[in-house]
matplotlib code that plots the C-alpha trace (Angstrom):
import matplotlib.pyplot as plt

x = [0.0, 1.5, 0.9, 0.9, 2.0, 0.3, 2.7, 1.3, 1.0, 2.7, 1.8, 4.6, 6.7, 5.0, 6.7, 4.7, 2.6, 4.0, 2.9, 5.6, 4.6, 1.0, 2.1, 4.2, 1.2, -1.1, 1.4, 1.8, -2.0, -2.2, 0.6, -1.0, -4.3, -2.6, -0.5, -3.6, -5.5, -2.6, -2.4, -6.1, -5.8, -3.1, -4.7, -8.3, -7.6, -5.5, -8.3, -10.8, -8.5, -8.0, -11.7, -13.0, -10.4, -12.3, -15.6, -17.1, -18.0, -21.6, -20.5, -18.5, -21.7, -24.1, -22.3, -20.6, -17.1, -15.4, -17.1, -17.3, -20.4, -22.4, -21.1, -18.3, -14.7, -13.3, -9.8, -7.9, -10.2, -9.8, -6.0, -6.2, -8.4, -6.1, -3.1, -5.0, -7.1, -6.3, -3.7, -1.9, -1.1, -0.9, 2.1, 3.7, 3.2, 4.6, 7.7, 8.1, 7.8, 10.5, 12.7, 12.3, 12.9, 16.1, 17.6, 16.3, 16.3, 19.3, 21.3, 20.2, 21.3, 24.7, 25.3, 24.2, 26.6, 29.6, 28.8, 27.9, 31.1, 33.2, 31.6, 31.9, 35.5, 37.3, 38.0, 38.0, 37.3, 33.6, 32.5, 30.3, 28.7, 27.9, 26.3, 24.1, 23.1, 22.2, 20.1, 18.3, 17.6, 16.0, 13.6, 12.5, 9.5, 9.9, 6.7, 8.1, 10.8, 8.6, 7.7, 11.2, 12.5, 9.8, 10.8, 14.5, 13.9, 11.6, 14.4, 16.7, 14.1, 13.9, 10.2, 8.0, 11.0, 12.0, 15.0, 12.6, 11.7, 15.0, 17.4, 15.5, 15.1, 18.9, 19.1, 18.1, 19.1, 17.6, 19.5, 22.7, 22.2, 21.3, 24.5, 26.6, 25.5, 25.6, 29.1, 30.5, 29.5, 29.8, 33.3, 36.2, 38.8, 41.5, 40.6, 40.9, 44.3, 45.5, 44.4, 46.2, 49.4, 49.2, 49.1, 45.5, 44.0, 41.0, 38.8, 39.8, 39.4, 35.9, 34.6, 36.4, 36.2, 33.7, 30.8, 30.2, 30.0, 27.6, 25.2, 22.4, 22.5, 22.6, 19.5, 17.7, 18.5, 17.4, 14.1, 13.4, 14.4, 12.4, 9.3, 9.7, 10.2, 7.2, 5.0, 6.2, 3.1, 3.3, 6.7, 5.7, 2.3, 3.7, 6.7, 5.0, 2.2, 2.6, 0.6, 3.2, 5.7, 3.4, 4.4, 1.7, 0.8, -0.1, -1.6, -4.0, -5.1, -5.9, -8.0, -9.7, -10.5, -12.0, -14.0, -15.5, -16.9, -20.2, -19.9, -16.4, -17.4, -16.4, -12.7, -13.3, -12.5, -9.3, -8.2, -8.7, -7.0, -4.1, -3.6, -3.5, -0.9, 1.2, 1.1, 1.9, 5.0, 6.1, 5.6, 7.5, 10.4, 10.4, 10.3, 13.1, 15.3, 14.4, 16.1, 19.4, 18.7, 18.3, 21.2, 23.4, 22.4, 23.1, 26.5, 27.4, 26.6, 29.1, 32.5, 35.5]
y = [0.0, 3.3, 6.6, 9.8, 13.0, 16.2, 19.1, 22.6, 24.6, 27.9, 30.6, 31.1, 34.2, 34.6, 33.5, 31.0, 32.5, 31.4, 31.9, 34.5, 36.5, 36.5, 37.8, 40.5, 41.5, 41.6, 43.7, 46.1, 46.6, 47.2, 49.7, 51.5, 51.8, 53.1, 55.6, 56.8, 57.3, 59.2, 61.4, 62.0, 62.9, 65.5, 66.9, 67.3, 70.2, 71.9, 71.5, 72.9, 75.9, 76.6, 76.2, 78.4, 81.1, 81.7, 82.4, 85.6, 86.1, 85.0, 82.1, 80.6, 79.9, 79.2, 76.4, 73.1, 73.5, 71.2, 72.6, 76.0, 78.2, 80.0, 83.4, 85.4, 84.1, 86.1, 84.8, 87.9, 90.2, 88.2, 88.4, 92.1, 92.5, 90.3, 92.6, 95.8, 95.0, 97.0, 99.2, 96.3, 94.4, 91.1, 92.5, 93.4, 89.9, 88.4, 90.6, 89.5, 85.9, 86.3, 88.0, 85.2, 82.6, 84.2, 85.1, 82.2, 79.3, 80.5, 81.0, 77.7, 76.0, 77.7, 76.8, 73.3, 72.9, 74.2, 72.2, 69.0, 69.2, 69.8, 67.0, 64.5, 65.2, 66.3, 64.3, 66.1, 65.4, 65.1, 64.3, 61.4, 63.8, 66.3, 63.5, 62.5, 66.1, 66.6, 63.4, 64.5, 67.9, 66.3, 64.5, 67.6, 69.3, 73.0, 73.9, 72.6, 75.2, 78.1, 79.2, 79.1, 80.9, 83.6, 84.1, 84.3, 86.8, 88.9, 89.3, 90.4, 92.8, 91.1, 90.2, 91.9, 92.3, 90.2, 88.9, 86.9, 84.8, 84.8, 83.8, 80.6, 79.7, 79.6, 76.4, 73.3, 70.0, 67.9, 69.9, 69.6, 65.8, 65.5, 67.4, 65.5, 62.1, 63.4, 64.9, 61.7, 59.8, 62.4, 63.7, 61.2, 61.6, 60.9, 64.0, 66.2, 64.7, 65.2, 68.9, 69.4, 67.8, 70.2, 73.1, 74.1, 75.8, 74.3, 77.2, 76.7, 73.0, 73.5, 76.1, 74.8, 71.0, 70.1, 72.5, 71.3, 67.7, 68.8, 70.6, 67.9, 67.8, 71.6, 72.0, 69.2, 71.0, 74.3, 72.8, 71.4, 74.6, 76.7, 74.7, 74.7, 78.5, 79.2, 76.9, 78.3, 79.5, 79.1, 80.9, 84.1, 84.0, 84.3, 86.5, 89.2, 91.6, 94.1, 92.9, 94.7, 92.0, 89.0, 86.3, 84.9, 82.1, 84.3, 87.0, 84.7, 83.2, 86.7, 87.2, 83.8, 84.8, 88.0, 86.1, 84.0, 87.0, 88.6, 90.8, 89.6, 87.2, 89.7, 88.6, 84.9, 84.9, 86.8, 84.0, 81.4, 83.5, 84.4, 80.7, 79.9, 82.6, 81.2, 77.7, 78.7, 80.6, 77.5, 75.2, 77.5, 77.6, 73.8, 73.3, 75.7, 74.1, 70.6, 71.2, 71.9, 69.0, 66.5, 67.9, 67.6, 64.0, 63.2, 64.9, 63.0, 59.7, 60.1, 58.6, 59.5]
z = [0.0, -1.0, 0.6, -1.4, 0.2, -0.9, -1.0, -0.3, -3.4, -3.4, -5.9, -8.4, -7.5, -4.0, -0.7, 1.4, 4.2, 7.5, 11.1, 11.7, 8.7, 9.8, 13.2, 11.6, 9.4, 12.4, 14.4, 11.5, 11.3, 15.0, 14.9, 11.9, 13.8, 16.9, 15.0, 13.1, 16.4, 17.9, 14.7, 14.9, 18.6, 17.8, 14.6, 15.7, 18.1, 15.4, 12.9, 15.4, 16.0, 12.3, 11.4, 14.3, 13.5, 10.2, 11.9, 13.2, 16.8, 16.1, 14.0, 16.9, 18.9, 16.1, 14.2, 14.7, 16.0, 13.5, 10.4, 8.7, 9.1, 6.5, 7.5, 6.0, 6.0, 8.9, 9.3, 8.1, 10.0, 13.1, 12.7, 12.2, 15.3, 17.4, 16.6, 17.1, 20.1, 23.3, 21.6, 20.1, 23.3, 21.4, 19.4, 22.7, 24.0, 20.8, 21.2, 24.8, 23.8, 21.1, 23.7, 26.2, 23.5, 22.0, 25.4, 27.4, 25.0, 23.1, 26.3, 27.7, 24.5, 24.5, 28.2, 27.6, 24.7, 26.7, 29.8, 27.9, 25.9, 29.0, 30.9, 28.0, 27.0, 30.2, 33.4, 36.7, 40.4, 41.2, 37.7, 39.0, 41.5, 38.8, 36.7, 39.7, 40.2, 36.5, 36.5, 39.7, 38.2, 35.2, 37.4, 39.2, 37.5, 36.9, 38.6, 41.9, 41.7, 40.7, 44.2, 45.7, 42.6, 43.1, 46.8, 45.8, 43.0, 45.2, 47.7, 44.8, 43.4, 40.0, 40.0, 37.4, 35.1, 32.0, 34.0, 36.2, 33.2, 31.3, 34.1, 35.2, 31.5, 31.1, 33.1, 31.2, 32.9, 30.1, 27.4, 29.4, 29.7, 26.0, 24.9, 27.4, 25.9, 22.3, 22.6, 24.2, 21.0, 18.3, 18.9, 18.7, 21.4, 18.9, 16.9, 20.0, 20.9, 17.3, 17.4, 20.7, 19.3, 16.3, 18.8, 18.5, 21.6, 23.4, 22.2, 18.6, 18.8, 20.2, 17.8, 14.6, 15.0, 17.7, 17.0, 13.4, 14.7, 17.5, 15.1, 15.2, 19.0, 19.2, 17.0, 19.0, 22.3, 20.8, 19.7, 23.2, 25.0, 22.5, 23.0, 26.8, 26.8, 24.6, 26.6, 29.9, 31.8, 35.5, 36.1, 34.2, 35.8, 39.3, 38.4, 36.3, 37.3, 34.5, 31.4, 29.2, 30.1, 29.6, 27.2, 24.8, 27.1, 30.1, 27.8, 26.0, 29.3, 30.5, 27.4, 28.0, 31.6, 30.2, 27.7, 30.5, 32.3, 31.6, 28.5, 27.7, 25.0, 22.4, 22.8, 22.5, 18.8, 19.6, 22.0, 19.2, 16.6, 18.9, 19.7, 16.0, 15.4, 18.3, 17.0, 13.4, 14.7, 16.7, 13.8, 11.4, 13.8, 14.1, 10.3, 9.8, 12.4, 11.2, 7.9, 9.6, 12.0, 9.1, 7.1, 10.2, 10.7, 7.1, 7.3, 10.4, 8.7, 5.9, 6.5, 4.3]

ax = plt.figure().add_subplot(projection="3d")
ax.plot(x, y, z, "-o")
ax.set_aspect("equal")
plt.show()
């Protein structure tokens, strides 16, 4: 008696479907669904903000929030009203925010680059203790330090001044840790030793050789510190009393509080439009820096 074995037929030019390939396909579908949900979660508020910025004050309360109304397209008039309302205070808040970002985020990035490079490429007594302090500082939320910082600055007479926002923004433990770890991997020690043998000073070695290699890390740190400075709300809220020194976060919240009062609904469309302008500026800065970030990563991946 002979037994015939039936071999599974496989389509010509197509690999057989195995259990592992089915698991990978199922995992890919699950990951795609989760990614789509996260993208929807992030984009729906932006869509709501953009759509409602095109409505008039009456259209905000008479139509569905995620769809345009039948009224006039009021985006440009809302932008004009935002910049001219209350003697152009929004322009003042925008300038204050740019000041805090340039001075605070720029200074924090510069200090993080210097400190991270020094900690990564120089050995000194107490280096492990400094590492422990930096890691501990990363774990401390900034809001926990806001009240002690306010008490210290009030004793120094610096409250209600731009320095009360700029000086605390200069310290970025996460940026320091990021530049520390990046510099340790991106800069070969042999290159620094060769530069020293050739007679180059430490400053020349840093600015001519190390900084170009650190460009991707610098841009990444700048992005993080910039977003943190623009989103900073609690510290300026307790430090500043004069509305002329408010950043956009505190100023728009003041308008929102005004809109919640009786008779203050007239500024509700200004809150929405001002929030849209703020987000557009932040997205523009991110896209601009992302180009240098990607070019720096590509340059660092090329070996001669």
